[in-house]
C-alpha positions, 0 to 999 in steps of 0.5 A, a space after each residue: 517589456 517581458 516576452 510574455 507574463 507568467 501563465 498569461 492567457 491569450 485569446 479565446 484559444 487559452 494559449 499559456 506561456 511560461 517565461 522566466 524573469 531573467 533578463 537574458 530571455 527578454 524580447 527585444 523592444 520594438 524598433 531597437 534591434 532584431 530578435 536573436 537568431 535561432 542558433 543563438 536562441 538555441 544555444 542560450 536556452 539549452 544550457 545544463 541546469 539543475 532541476 528539482 521538480 517533484 512529480 505532480 500536475 504537468 502545468 505546474 511542473 512546466 512553470 517551474 521548468 521554464 523559470 529554472 531553464 530561462 526559456 519560454 514555453 507556449 502551449 494550449 492550457 487544454 493540452 495539459 489539463 489533468 495531465 501529470 508528470 513524474 518530475 525531474 531531479 538532476 542536472 540536465 540540458 533543456 531539451 533532455 529535461 523537457 523530454 523527461 517532463 513530458 514522458 507518457 503525456 503524448 505531447 511533444 515540444 517544438 523549438 521556435 525560431 526566436 527561442 523557446 518551445 511550443 507544445 503540441 500533441 505528438 505528431 503522426 508520421 503522416 503530418 505535413 511539415 509545419 510552414 513558417 509564419 510567412 507561408 514559405 519554406 518549412 521551418 527546421 524543427 527541433 522535436 522533443 518527443 515524450 514516449 520513452 518511459 511509460 508506466 509499468 506494473 511495478 515502477 513509479 506512478 505519477 500521482 494517485 491513479 495507477 493504470 497497470 498492475 501485476 497483482 491480479 495476473 502476475 503479468 503487466 496488465 491494465 487494471 481495466 482488463 483485470 477481472 477482479 477488484 484491484 486497488 493501488 495506493 501509490 507513493 504519492 498518495 501515501 505521502 499526501 495522506 500522511 501515512 506512516 504505516 501500511 494500514 494507514 496507507 489503505 485507509 481510503 481503500 474500499 473493503 478494508 478495515 484498518 483498525 480491527 484491533 484499534 491502535 497497535 504499534 506492533 502490527 499492521 492488522 487488516 481485514 479485507 471483506 471481513 477476513 483477516 489479511 495479516 495471516 498468512 502474511 503480506 506479499 512484497 514484490 510478488 513473493 510471500 512474507 510468510 508468518 506462522 500465526 506467531 508474533 514474529 511478523 515481517 514489517 514494511 517501511 512505507 518510505 521504501 514503498 513504491 506502491 501497494 496493490 490490493 487484490 480483493 477476493 480469493 487469489 490462490 491460483 496466483 499465490 497459493 495458500 492464503 486468506 479468502 479476503 484478498 492479497 496485499 502486495 507491496 512493491 519496493 522502490 528499485 532503480 529507475 531511469 530517472 535520477 532521484 536525489 532526495 533528503 527528507 526530514 520529519 518532526 512530529 507528535 510524540 517526539 517523532 524525529 526522522 531523517 530519510 534519503 532516496 537516491 537512484 541513478 546510473 553508474 555508467 554512461 549508457 545507463 545499463 547499470 543503475 543503483 538505488 539506496 533508500 534509508 531512514 533513521 527514526 527516533 521517536 516515542 510511542 503515544 503513551 508510556 514514555 516508551 521508545 519507537 525507534 527504527 533504522 532502515 536501509 534498502 540498497 538495490 542494483 539493476 544491470 541491463 545485461 542486454 536489450 532483453 535481459 536484466 538482473 536486479 539485486 536488492 536487500 533490506 535491513 530493518 532494526 526496530 527498538 520500541 515499546 508496546 502501545 495498544 489501547 485494549 480495555 475491558 468491555 465493561 468500563 469502555 463500551 458499557 459502564 461499570 456497575 456503579 456507572 463509571 468508565 475507564 479514562 480512555 487515555 489511561 496507559 495500561 503498559 509499563 515502560 519498565 517491562 514492555 519491549 518490542 525489539 524486532 530485526 529483519 534482513 531480506 535479500 534477493 533478486 529479480 531476473 528477466 530474460 526475453 528469449 525472443 518476441 514470444 517467450 520471456 523467462 522470469 525468476 524472483 528469489 528472496 531469502 530472509 531472517 528475522 528475530 523478535 524479543 517481545 514483552 508486554 502487559 495484557 488482559 486488564 481487569 478490575 480488582 475486586 476488593 469487596 466480594 460482598 458488595 458488587 456496588 462498592 466503588 473500591 471494586 472499580 479503582 484498580 486494574 490487574 494485568 498479566 504478563 506476556 512475552 515471546 522470543 522468536 526467530 524466523 528464516 524464510 526462502 521463496 522462489 517463483 519461476 515464470 515462463 510467459 508466451 505471447 501468441 497472436 493469430 489474426 484477432 486473437 492474442 494469448 498471453 500464457 503464463 506457466 509458473 512453479 513457485 516454492 517457499 520454505 519457512 522456519 519459525 522458532 519461539 519461546 512464549 510465556 503468558 500469565 504471572 502478574 504485574 503491579 496493580 494499576 491505580 486508575 485514579 493515580 497511575 504509577 509504573 514501578 520497576 518491580 515486582 513482575 512475576 514472570 511465569 515459565 514458558 507455556 510453549 517452546 516450539 518450532 514450525 516448518 512450512 513448505 509449499 510448492 505450487 504449479 500454475 498456468 494462466 491464459 489471458 485470451 484477448 479477442 478483437 482488442 475488446 474481449 479478454 478471458 482469463 483462465 487459470 489453474 493451480 495445484 499446491 502441495 503444502 506441508 507443515 511440521 510442528 515440533 513441541 520442545 517443551 514436553 519432549 521432542 514431539 512432532 506433528 506433520 500435516 500434508 495438504 494438496 489442493 487444486 484451485 481455479 479461476 476464470 474471468 471475462 472483461 469487455 473493454 468498450 471504446 468509450 472506456 467502460 469495462 464490465 467484467 465477471 469472475 470466479 476465484 478460489 482460495 485454500 488455507 491448510 489447518 494445523 488442528 487434528 480431528 479428534 474423531 479421525 485422529 488425523 489432520 483436518 482438510 484445508 479450509 477453502 474460499 470461493 467468490 463470484 464477482 461482477 463489476 464495472 470499470 470506467 476509464 475515460 479516453 485520454 485520462 488516468 481517471 479510474 472509476 469502479 463498482 463491484 458486487 461480490 458473493 464470498 464464502 469461507 468454508 470448512 474452517 474449524 469451529 468448536 461445539 459448546 464442549 470445546 470439541 473441534 469440528 470442521 463445519 464452519 462457514 461464513 458468507 459475505 456479500 456486498 458492494 464496493 465503489 471506488 474512484 481515483 480522479 482529477 475532476 478539475 485541474 489541480 484537484 485530486 479526489 479519491 473516494 471509496 464506499 463499501 456496503 456489506 449486505 451480510 457477513 455472517 456465520 452460516 454454519 458452525 459446531 456452536 449453534 449460538 454463532 450462526 447468524 452472527 458476525 465472526 469478525 466485526 464488519 460495518 454495513 457501511 464504510 465511506 472514505 473521501 480524500 481531496 486536495 487542491 493545489 493553488 496557483 502559488 504552489 500551496 496545496 491543501 487537502 482534507 479527508 474523512 473516513 467513516 466506519 459504521 456501527 457493529 456488534 463487534 467480533 462474535 456479534 455479541 457485544 451487549 450494545 453496538 460499537 458506535 460508528 465514528 468519523 475521522 478527519 485527516 488534513 494536509 497543507 503543503 508548499 513547493 518552492 524550487 527544490 524544496 517541498 514542505 508539508 504538514 500532515 494531521 491524522 485524526 485532526 479533531 483528536 476524536 476518542 473512539 472505540 474501533 472494535 470490541 470482542 464480546 467473547 474476550 470481553 475486551 474493547 480497542 480504542 483507535 489511534 489518537 491525533 498525530 501531527 507530522 511536519 516534513 521537509 523534502 529537498 531534491 536536487 
């Protein structure tokens, strides 16, 4: 008979046993012979085998491990409930493989006399020897203890819940000790929700609008707490991906991303100039201690075909030299217009541990995009409201032209991360990166009805055709950034100080040649065609060069008392300079120099029961390139400030994290225009709201993420144009809600379902004639894991709902959101 059935349940203690069906591990039938000796059993059960176990719930991983290794594993089901593992990929013996699976779980495996292992919580040093079943001498133990690789702020995270981050402090800090709203979207979560862009990945994060301009193949537009987060740019691995408000913007490949950290609210003390809404820091996949060998194939909507690979491991026997190579090739079409959407991406990296306290990680990223232009911009009249004759434009009408549209984008990034631990107190870090980017962009824009009968506004012929103008920009950019940090960790009695001193510098240069206007062939709404000509391309309206430089000096002290109270204090001085060269009307130069000192303070109390209330104050600044026409000198930098109070809860012994925050955020001194279009630095915007977030496993095999945002106000409070006061500058719904849940069945099938709700608004400017309607989108997942394979089917916008994501009353335009997208993924790990 079999030793134990797979995942049998025994007695009231719920002892669970995972046993292989291979004959070599069957127990001997009663009365037919003796059980194998411990030595024989150990030799039999510790052979080198190949494992392909993905990250996920520990109980499922142990089942697969036992079947592949051919050993019995006995454990109490309560020990592994809600516990996750980073997985195991590679050829390894049983003891070492079990150690990898149990890393960070707080469990250890004990070898049994007749073979196999039992699991228990890691024994304390004072624990007595474990007696034999007969009560005699202690049995010899082979102990596999999992404690070698814990979660870090920049490393891989098993599952959806991260517990540490560097985005809120530039140090590896528990999220529960960070006195500011912070969310982490892990690689597992990106994969589960079927995200193919950065903005897709943040659709279940509070305070974020991922569709301020609807569907757009060009950019990852985002608003955080009512403010644009795409300018002056995202961060990657703690360094800026700076843009200059032109069309050359750095892109992120989700497959090369380990996690996305979102710090909500001003953050200039850590990062210098930036949006008051917050910072998005994308953490790249870099070498890990656990080997990974992964090949992935995708097929999906709009001819989406993609092959990708992720490989990491050691190059030497001691594991001091490790590599990682991540890459993909995609051949696809955009959702409309028969336009391509192709990408090639390659990201090699190498980590060298020079000594126990010194490491150097060098990396590079190469990306090549060959695509058309897909946006769903429509006239406000004919989309949000009907035309004069009561008609609407077809939502599926393609407004571009494949014979003209182009978005060819190339970028290269290369850099290193160096760390040297001088002693137990001092650690020095240096992050450096350089990049180059070029862009060739052409597209059609500003669709409007062609009026053929001025004498009769109700003539249906006036609403049968659309005219469009041409836009294009050829650009290139070079960037360089470096961040030097010296960290000192001091302790005196119950007091601890984590001091951080930093100097960072960034330099960017952007060159652009841009045109706008001209004309394209008229588009017949009822019978659209897309001829190859004629296109009346206008002369450039701008040929310019922009050079940005910024140097920042910052200091931060994370003061901890009695292991419960943590006070974070920070200050920073920045000097930024912008040189603008107008090469169209002669070589004219405008130089703007700004300096700003910003501060930050936050207090957290971490209670023994896992509750952590906090309060904080933070500031931001952003230089303004406009000139004051009265004083004939540049405007002062605009600024932001935020008061926030919150409560986090992390139950002891779990990775579940719940958070609530209330905030008051203000953007001040931004430039507004009076009714005669004269600029004044009198603008102010106030946003105030509540955010709730939960990332949890409420039941075994169930993952749940929930995000709710309530924006009590997001209004212009001061402006040179009195008509703007009391209205929203950018559209911010009062209510946003997102829920995602997935459940893994016992047969390794996982099903997931998500819903994203956005409330109604009055659009950008707050002057749309009627409200932009609310909408709810549903996403789905079905996946199956077997041995070394993982199969998944993701559907975004499951019901293929047609909806307006936003409108702009000033520009009289509206933006339709993304259509349904289906992607099937097959992943093989060995």
